[in-house]
N, CA and C atoms as a LAMMPS dump frame, in Angstrom:
ITEM: TIMESTEP
0
ITEM: NUMBER OF ATOMS
456
ITEM: BOX BOUNDS ff ff ff
-5.0000000000000000e+02 5.0000000000000000e+02
-5.0000000000000000e+02 5.0000000000000000e+02
-5.0000000000000000e+02 5.0000000000000000e+02
ITEM: ATOMS id mol type element x y z
1 1 1 N -16.925 21.525 1.562
2 1 2 C -15.349 21.323 1.105
3 1 3 C -15.383 22.076 -0.061
4 2 1 N -14.275 22.406 -0.591
5 2 2 C -14.117 22.981 -1.732
6 2 3 C -13.412 21.965 -2.651
7 3 1 N -12.682 20.992 -2.116
8 3 2 C -11.876 20.184 -3.1
9 3 3 C -12.026 18.854 -2.401
10 4 1 N -11.104 17.904 -2.928
11 4 2 C -11.344 16.638 -2.516
12 4 3 C -10.402 16.506 -1.413
13 5 1 N -10.747 16.291 0.167
14 5 2 C -9.779 16.162 1.185
15 5 3 C -10.227 14.697 2.255
16 6 1 N -9.58 14.825 2.922
17 6 2 C -9.878 13.521 4.301
18 6 3 C -11.025 14.032 4.992
19 7 1 N -12.003 13.356 5.4
20 7 2 C -12.973 13.746 6.06
21 7 3 C -12.963 12.571 7.337
22 8 1 N -12.63 11.9 7.384
23 8 2 C -12.411 10.882 8.633
24 8 3 C -10.932 10.302 8.891
25 9 1 N -10.366 10.129 9.603
26 9 2 C -9.019 9.367 9.926
27 9 3 C -9.239 8.368 11.069
28 10 1 N -8.437 7.262 11.075
29 10 2 C -8.397 6.609 12.17
30 10 3 C -7.256 5.593 11.778
31 11 1 N -7.189 4.077 12.223
32 11 2 C -6.729 3.499 12.138
33 11 3 C -6.883 1.742 11.957
34 12 1 N -6.393 0.675 11.564
35 12 2 C -7.047 -0.662 11.326
36 12 3 C -5.916 -1.464 12.035
37 13 1 N -6.097 -2.448 12.711
38 13 2 C -5.155 -3.441 13.018
39 13 3 C -4.827 -4.474 11.913
40 14 1 N -3.428 -4.683 11.95
41 14 2 C -2.924 -5.764 10.725
42 14 3 C -1.798 -6.086 11.504
43 15 1 N -2.159 -7.752 12.057
44 15 2 C -1.308 -8.471 12.685
45 15 3 C -0.892 -7.583 13.726
46 16 1 N 0.166 -7.561 14.315
47 16 2 C 0.61 -6.932 15.668
48 16 3 C 0.803 -5.165 15.551
49 17 1 N 0.579 -4.728 14.405
50 17 2 C 0.403 -3.144 13.671
51 17 3 C -0.64 -2.703 13.78
52 18 1 N -0.845 -1.454 13.584
53 18 2 C -1.826 -0.753 13.195
54 18 3 C -1.439 0.303 11.769
55 19 1 N -2.067 0.505 11.017
56 19 2 C -2.169 1.024 9.911
57 19 3 C -3.131 2.364 9.831
58 20 1 N -2.113 3.473 9.491
59 20 2 C -3.347 4.744 9.477
60 20 3 C -4.397 4.144 8.362
61 21 1 N -5.492 5.041 8.613
62 21 2 C -6.731 5.058 7.239
63 21 3 C -7.141 6.35 7.327
64 22 1 N -7.492 6.826 6.035
65 22 2 C -7.867 8.034 5.591
66 22 3 C -9.075 8.079 4.843
67 23 1 N -10.293 8.555 5.126
68 23 2 C -11.431 8.727 3.99
69 23 3 C -11.395 9.806 3.299
70 24 1 N -10.982 9.869 2.047
71 24 2 C -11.299 11.052 1.58
72 24 3 C -12.581 11.097 0.392
73 25 1 N -13.034 12.087 0.403
74 25 2 C -14.239 12.382 -0.224
75 25 3 C -14.283 13.71 -1.173
76 26 1 N -15.084 13.785 -2.13
77 26 2 C -14.991 14.907 -3.214
78 26 3 C -16.365 15.471 -2.953
79 27 1 N -16.024 16.896 -2.811
80 27 2 C -17.266 17.962 -2.253
81 27 3 C -18.326 17.649 -2.871
82 28 1 N -18.553 17.222 -4.468
83 28 2 C -19.851 17.014 -5.09
84 28 3 C -20.402 15.724 -5.001
85 29 1 N -19.829 15.197 -4.026
86 29 2 C -20.461 13.6 -4.038
87 29 3 C -21.041 13.489 -2.329
88 30 1 N -21.988 13.005 -2.672
89 30 2 C -23.101 12.684 -1.359
90 30 3 C -22.336 11.534 -0.719
91 31 1 N -22.323 11.101 0.731
92 31 2 C -21.552 9.925 1.102
93 31 3 C -22.607 8.461 0.713
94 32 1 N -22.258 7.583 -0.103
95 32 2 C -23.209 6.507 -0.395
96 32 3 C -23.073 5.515 0.568
97 33 1 N -23.835 4.783 1
98 33 2 C -23.706 3.879 1.983
99 33 3 C -23.21 2.683 1.539
100 34 1 N -23.483 2.474 0.443
101 34 2 C -22.907 1.068 -0.276
102 34 3 C -21.289 1.394 -0.276
103 35 1 N -21.012 2.126 -0.364
104 35 2 C -19.783 2.51 -0.859
105 35 3 C -19.049 2.547 0.485
106 36 1 N -19.41 2.999 1.403
107 36 2 C -18.663 2.885 3.118
108 36 3 C -19.1 1.743 3.437
109 37 1 N -19.986 0.929 3.091
110 37 2 C -19.778 -0.343 3.611
111 37 3 C -18.923 -1.295 2.892
112 38 1 N -18.609 -1.08 1.445
113 38 2 C -17.445 -1.709 1.074
114 38 3 C -16.219 -1.162 1.475
115 39 1 N -15.885 0.135 2.247
116 39 2 C -14.788 0.337 2.648
117 39 3 C -14.876 -0.48 3.906
118 40 1 N -15.845 -0.482 4.897
119 40 2 C -16.019 -1.403 6.177
120 40 3 C -15.668 -3.036 6.062
121 41 1 N -15.906 -3.379 5.006
122 41 2 C -15.932 -4.751 4.454
123 41 3 C -14.173 -4.891 4.451
124 42 1 N -13.737 -4.281 3.671
125 42 2 C -12.228 -4.359 3.115
126 42 3 C -11.283 -4.038 4.582
127 43 1 N -11.986 -2.992 5.089
128 43 2 C -11.128 -3.239 6.581
129 43 3 C -11.377 -4.303 7.552
130 44 1 N -12.566 -4.946 7.541
131 44 2 C -12.622 -5.93 8.264
132 44 3 C -12.123 -6.899 7.813
133 45 1 N -11.511 -6.926 6.607
134 45 2 C -10.979 -8.26 5.678
135 45 3 C -9.555 -7.788 5.628
136 46 1 N -8.582 -6.889 6.162
137 46 2 C -7.529 -6.286 6.03
138 46 3 C -6.457 -7.543 5.584
139 47 1 N -6.403 -8.576 6.678
140 47 2 C -5.463 -9.616 6.207
141 47 3 C -5.307 -9.979 4.97
142 48 1 N -6.528 -10.285 4.109
143 48 2 C -6.871 -10.971 3.293
144 48 3 C -6.527 -9.687 1.822
145 49 1 N -6.912 -8.566 2.202
146 49 2 C -6.35 -7.684 1.369
147 49 3 C -5.18 -7.349 1.262
148 50 1 N -4.167 -7.497 2.41
149 50 2 C -2.736 -7.585 2.478
150 50 3 C -2.296 -8.532 1.751
151 51 1 N -3.032 -9.512 1.848
152 51 2 C -2.088 -10.697 1.076
153 51 3 C -2.497 -10.571 -0.574
154 52 1 N -3.467 -10.264 -0.708
155 52 2 C -3.69 -9.954 -2.17
156 52 3 C -2.935 -8.623 -2.504
157 53 1 N -2.616 -7.857 -2.023
158 53 2 C -1.541 -6.541 -2.29
159 53 3 C -0.059 -6.95 -2.225
160 54 1 N 0.231 -7.757 -1.736
161 54 2 C 1.467 -8.564 -1.507
162 54 3 C 1.802 -9.392 -2.625
163 55 1 N 0.653 -10.197 -3.075
164 55 2 C 0.93 -10.612 -4.298
165 55 3 C 0.942 -9.863 -5.664
166 56 1 N 0.458 -8.651 -5.529
167 56 2 C 0.657 -7.954 -6.618
168 56 3 C 1.946 -7.468 -6.649
169 57 1 N 2.498 -6.804 -5.35
170 57 2 C 3.707 -6.468 -5.348
171 57 3 C 4.866 -7.331 -5.895
172 58 1 N 4.566 -8.629 -5.303
173 58 2 C 5.568 -9.584 -5.65
174 58 3 C 5.59 -9.948 -7.119
175 59 1 N 4.493 -9.958 -7.739
176 59 2 C 4.343 -10.007 -9.091
177 59 3 C 5.22 -8.755 -10.022
178 60 1 N 4.857 -7.366 -9.639
179 60 2 C 5.222 -6.313 -10.217
180 60 3 C 6.735 -6.071 -10.071
181 61 1 N 7.341 -6.709 -8.648
182 61 2 C 8.69 -6.646 -8.556
183 61 3 C 9.338 -7.66 -9.385
184 62 1 N 8.568 -8.802 -9.615
185 62 2 C 9.334 -9.991 -10.545
186 62 3 C 9.52 -9.421 -11.886
187 63 1 N 8.529 -8.745 -12.558
188 63 2 C 8.73 -7.999 -13.974
189 63 3 C 9.499 -6.781 -13.916
190 64 1 N 9.804 -6.018 -12.758
191 64 2 C 10.596 -4.894 -12.618
192 64 3 C 11.221 -4.815 -11.284
193 65 1 N 12.524 -5.028 -11.137
194 65 2 C 13.238 -4.873 -9.905
195 65 3 C 14.048 -3.798 -9.345
196 66 1 N 13.725 -2.718 -10.237
197 66 2 C 14.275 -1.295 -10.193
198 66 3 C 14.169 -1.055 -8.633
199 67 1 N 12.816 -0.995 -8.2
200 67 2 C 12.326 -0.51 -6.97
201 67 3 C 13.232 -1.054 -5.801
202 68 1 N 13.625 -2.295 -5.836
203 68 2 C 14.547 -2.902 -5.313
204 68 3 C 15.88 -2.706 -4.902
205 69 1 N 16.472 -2.567 -6.511
206 69 2 C 17.544 -2.067 -6.645
207 69 3 C 17.81 -0.987 -6.101
208 70 1 N 16.879 0.266 -6.351
209 70 2 C 16.865 1.746 -5.874
210 70 3 C 17.124 1.486 -4.612
211 71 1 N 16.671 0.798 -3.829
212 71 2 C 16.621 0.84 -2.327
213 71 3 C 17.704 0.316 -1.719
214 72 1 N 18.217 -0.963 -2.384
215 72 2 C 19.409 -1.676 -2.031
216 72 3 C 20.47 -0.582 -2.286
217 73 1 N 20.625 0.275 -3.342
218 73 2 C 21.874 0.957 -3.56
219 73 3 C 21.64 2.534 -2.603
220 74 1 N 20.48 2.983 -2.438
221 74 2 C 20.163 4.313 -1.753
222 74 3 C 19.968 4.224 -0.218
223 75 1 N 19.88 2.724 0.246
224 75 2 C 19.579 2.834 1.613
225 75 3 C 20.326 1.873 2.2
226 76 1 N 21.644 1.485 1.466
227 76 2 C 22.508 0.172 1.928
228 76 3 C 22.88 0.459 3.409
229 77 1 N 22.821 1.455 3.981
230 77 2 C 23.101 1.46 5.667
231 77 3 C 21.931 1.673 6.578
232 78 1 N 20.725 1.413 5.89
233 78 2 C 19.494 0.948 6.942
234 78 3 C 19.315 -0.048 7.332
235 79 1 N 18.956 -0.598 8.473
236 79 2 C 18.851 -1.912 8.874
237 79 3 C 18.37 -3.09 8.262
238 80 1 N 17.062 -2.759 7.934
239 80 2 C 16.216 -3.695 7.247
240 80 3 C 17.11 -4.156 5.415
241 81 1 N 17.86 -3.117 4.683
242 81 2 C 18.677 -3.39 3.805
243 81 3 C 19.841 -4.086 4.137
244 82 1 N 20.498 -3.988 5.338
245 82 2 C 21.682 -4.686 5.55
246 82 3 C 21.352 -6.098 5.628
247 83 1 N 20.013 -6.148 6.377
248 83 2 C 19.517 -7.7 6.86
249 83 3 C 19.128 -8.424 5.736
250 84 1 N 18.442 -7.695 4.792
251 84 2 C 18.308 -8.075 3.292
252 84 3 C 19.311 -8.734 2.512
253 85 1 N 20.228 -7.764 2.587
254 85 2 C 21.643 -8.148 1.935
255 85 3 C 22.446 -9.256 2.464
256 86 1 N 22.435 -9.342 3.764
257 86 2 C 22.914 -10.48 4.437
258 86 3 C 22.52 -11.666 4.143
259 87 1 N 21.065 -11.866 4.471
260 87 2 C 20.611 -12.952 3.997
261 87 3 C 20.222 -13.517 2.379
262 88 1 N 21.064 -12.544 1.491
263 88 2 C 21.075 -12.822 0.476
264 88 3 C 22.385 -13.355 -0.234
265 89 1 N 23.489 -13.285 1.286
266 89 2 C 24.32 -13.995 0.582
267 89 3 C 25.364 -13.763 -0.376
268 90 1 N 25.538 -12.82 -1.095
269 90 2 C 26.326 -12.338 -1.989
270 90 3 C 25.403 -12.294 -3.343
271 91 1 N 23.757 -12.745 -3.156
272 91 2 C 23.337 -12.414 -4.301
273 91 3 C 22.295 -11.229 -4.001
274 92 1 N 21.64 -11.234 -5.31
275 92 2 C 20.666 -9.789 -5.495
276 92 3 C 19.531 -10.139 -4.507
277 93 1 N 19.198 -9.203 -3.639
278 93 2 C 17.877 -9.614 -2.607
279 93 3 C 16.761 -10.131 -3.242
280 94 1 N 16.506 -11.056 -3.179
281 94 2 C 15.148 -11.879 -3.701
282 94 3 C 13.699 -11.102 -3.288
283 95 1 N 12.929 -11 -4.37
284 95 2 C 11.737 -10.449 -4.445
285 95 3 C 10.883 -10.757 -3.214
286 96 1 N 11.167 -12.199 -3.07
287 96 2 C 9.966 -12.703 -2.128
288 96 3 C 10.576 -11.904 -0.652
289 97 1 N 11.726 -11.994 -0.54
290 97 2 C 12.298 -11.286 0.895
291 97 3 C 11.909 -9.991 1.145
292 98 1 N 12.309 -9.294 -0.273
293 98 2 C 11.602 -7.745 -0.07
294 98 3 C 10.538 -7.371 0.206
295 99 1 N 9.686 -8.3 -0.654
296 99 2 C 7.793 -8.167 -0.492
297 99 3 C 7.741 -8.553 1.247
298 100 1 N 8.277 -9.262 1.52
299 100 2 C 7.858 -9.647 3.146
300 100 3 C 8.175 -8.668 4.024
301 101 1 N 9.371 -7.763 3.99
302 101 2 C 10.377 -7.003 4.609
303 101 3 C 9.047 -5.442 4.364
304 102 1 N 8.344 -5.353 3.436
305 102 2 C 7.82 -4.053 3.094
306 102 3 C 6.41 -4.127 3.968
307 103 1 N 6.121 -2.952 4.592
308 103 2 C 4.946 -3.057 5.366
309 103 3 C 4.014 -1.857 4.805
310 104 1 N 2.826 -1.716 5.088
311 104 2 C 1.886 -0.879 5.044
312 104 3 C 1.886 0.187 5.858
313 105 1 N 1.699 1.509 5.54
314 105 2 C 2.109 2.661 6.363
315 105 3 C 0.613 3.653 6.236
316 106 1 N 0 3.487 5.261
317 106 2 C -1.69 4.057 5.063
318 106 3 C -2.263 3.481 3.876
319 107 1 N -3.651 3.424 4.342
320 107 2 C -4.911 2.986 3.468
321 107 3 C -5.433 4.342 3.508
322 108 1 N -5.532 4.863 1.911
323 108 2 C -6.476 5.541 1.585
324 108 3 C -7.959 4.859 1.091
325 109 1 N -8.989 5.263 1.423
326 109 2 C -10.306 4.986 1.031
327 109 3 C -10.948 6.402 0.355
328 110 1 N -11.224 6.114 -1.112
329 110 2 C -11.295 7.193 -1.878
330 110 3 C -12.914 7.207 -2.52
331 111 1 N -13.818 8.05 -1.422
332 111 2 C -15.289 7.915 -2.18
333 111 3 C -15.237 9.058 -3.116
334 112 1 N -15.311 8.803 -4.407
335 112 2 C -15.232 9.753 -5.335
336 112 3 C -16.452 9.169 -6.566
337 113 1 N -17.837 9.65 -6.359
338 113 2 C -18.767 9.358 -7.133
339 113 3 C -18.339 9.459 -8.625
340 114 1 N -18.929 8.323 -9.453
341 114 2 C -18.583 8.47 -10.724
342 114 3 C -17.514 7.993 -11.293
343 115 1 N -16.6 7.561 -10.312
344 115 2 C -15.137 7.295 -10.812
345 115 3 C -14.956 5.333 -10.741
346 116 1 N -14.75 5.421 -12.048
347 116 2 C -14.903 4.005 -12.232
348 116 3 C -12.891 3.311 -11.675
349 117 1 N -12.065 4.157 -11.144
350 117 2 C -10.648 3.865 -10.814
351 117 3 C -10.832 3.167 -9.529
352 118 1 N -9.852 2.781 -9.034
353 118 2 C -9.299 2.172 -7.789
354 118 3 C -9.75 2.873 -6.692
355 119 1 N -10.595 2.357 -5.565
356 119 2 C -11.365 3.134 -4.651
357 119 3 C -10.184 3.16 -3.124
358 120 1 N -9.529 1.939 -3.176
359 120 2 C -8.632 1.577 -1.786
360 120 3 C -7.182 1.549 -2.296
361 121 1 N -6.599 2.586 -1.943
362 121 2 C -5.109 2.519 -1.775
363 121 3 C -4.421 2.125 -0.479
364 122 1 N -3.552 0.93 -1.061
365 122 2 C -2.692 0.873 0.172
366 122 3 C -1.251 0.951 -0.163
367 123 1 N -0.346 1.81 0.649
368 123 2 C 0.752 2.616 0.729
369 123 3 C 2.035 1.665 1.532
370 124 1 N 2.604 0.936 0.708
371 124 2 C 3.591 -0.111 1.12
372 124 3 C 5.229 0.599 1.19
373 125 1 N 5.958 0.483 2.151
374 125 2 C 7.283 1.05 2.137
375 125 3 C 8.361 0.17 2.703
376 126 1 N 9.579 0.32 2.616
377 126 2 C 10.349 -0.498 3.024
378 126 3 C 11.129 -0.223 4.574
379 127 1 N 11.11 1.129 4.556
380 127 2 C 11.477 2.184 5.702
381 127 3 C 10.827 3.589 5.708
382 128 1 N 9.859 3.397 6.383
383 128 2 C 8.979 4.889 6.395
384 128 3 C 10.253 6.096 7.068
385 129 1 N 10.754 5.421 7.653
386 129 2 C 11.938 6.217 8.865
387 129 3 C 13.03 7.183 7.553
388 130 1 N 13.27 6.195 6.562
389 130 2 C 14.701 6.917 5.752
390 130 3 C 13.801 7.063 4.215
391 131 1 N 12.675 6.957 3.69
392 131 2 C 12.628 6.721 2.397
393 131 3 C 11.094 7.066 2.41
394 132 1 N 10.708 8.011 1.055
395 132 2 C 9.61 8.246 1.028
396 132 3 C 8.647 7.735 -0.147
397 133 1 N 9.669 6.47 -0.772
398 133 2 C 9.171 6.172 -1.92
399 133 3 C 8.175 4.878 -1.559
400 134 1 N 7.198 4.938 -1.99
401 134 2 C 6.183 3.755 -1.76
402 134 3 C 5.78 3.015 -2.801
403 135 1 N 5.036 1.733 -2.775
404 135 2 C 4.162 1.145 -3.825
405 135 3 C 3.01 0.8 -3.254
406 136 1 N 2.426 1.937 -4.362
407 136 2 C 0.707 2.078 -3.936
408 136 3 C 0.019 0.766 -4.587
409 137 1 N -0.764 0.367 -3.784
410 137 2 C -1.399 -0.655 -4.583
411 137 3 C -3.112 -0.227 -4.187
412 138 1 N -3.337 -0.257 -5.706
413 138 2 C -4.792 0.01 -6.141
414 138 3 C -5.795 -0.715 -5.931
415 139 1 N -6.91 -0.783 -5.497
416 139 2 C -7.965 -1.905 -5.207
417 139 3 C -9.087 -1.283 -5.565
418 140 1 N -9.795 -2.103 -6.591
419 140 2 C -11.214 -1.583 -6.774
420 140 3 C -12.081 -2.158 -5.685
421 141 1 N -13.434 -1.474 -5.852
422 141 2 C -14.385 -1.729 -4.957
423 141 3 C -14.651 -3.484 -4.59
424 142 1 N -14.963 -4.068 -5.583
425 142 2 C -14.855 -5.585 -5.392
426 142 3 C -13.814 -6.371 -5.023
427 143 1 N -12.571 -5.557 -4.657
428 143 2 C -11.349 -5.942 -3.782
429 143 3 C -10.203 -6.52 -4.942
430 144 1 N -10.487 -6.189 -6.215
431 144 2 C -9.509 -6.453 -7.09
432 144 3 C -8.2 -5.646 -7.125
433 145 1 N -7.079 -6.018 -7.416
434 145 2 C -6.079 -5.119 -7.39
435 145 3 C -5.977 -4.65 -8.575
436 146 1 N -6.039 -3.387 -8.934
437 146 2 C -5.949 -2.569 -10.27
438 146 3 C -4.587 -2.153 -10.667
439 147 1 N -3.698 -1.809 -10.114
440 147 2 C -2.28 -1.589 -10.173
441 147 3 C -1.595 -1.656 -8.881
442 148 1 N -0.271 -1.372 -9.44
443 148 2 C 0.941 -1.115 -8.209
444 148 3 C 1.822 0.016 -8.645
445 149 1 N 1.853 0.967 -8.197
446 149 2 C 2.396 2.171 -8.688
447 149 3 C 3.547 2.709 -7.603
448 150 1 N 5.001 2.96 -8.243
449 150 2 C 5.552 3.589 -7.549
450 150 3 C 5.631 4.944 -7.373
451 151 1 N 5.151 5.547 -6.102
452 151 2 C 5.114 6.726 -5.764
453 151 3 C 5.937 7.205 -4.698
454 152 1 N 6.192 8.704 -4.422
455 152 2 C 7.11 9.246 -3.791
456 152 3 C 6.573 10.699 -3.101
């Protein structure tokens, strides 16, 4: 490898659906068994990780609901937004309803030696078919949520 790239791809079950998983590695790093074991533990406990990620998303959206408002305006003809709007009954789409409607589309496992930043990144979307806007929940090796970032 000449640059950081995907060295393994697979899928993990989460409820009744599957989420794409990619393992990224840095060419200057040897694969560390401890890091790989931590990734395996995260994947084995994916429902708990999803719960923590959703709690972080909810908190983020309560502080700044622009992500919700953007989707309500830009994707008003998409079924999930139509449903959320109907359920809001003339009010703004609630943070809880929007968070519950989001789903993870990809999990990135980042094997970067010497990096103190997040190693697991869970990408959540409201509708992957119509929007490339994601909330990326970054999680440290110990399972602590580090940040929630809007990405596209």
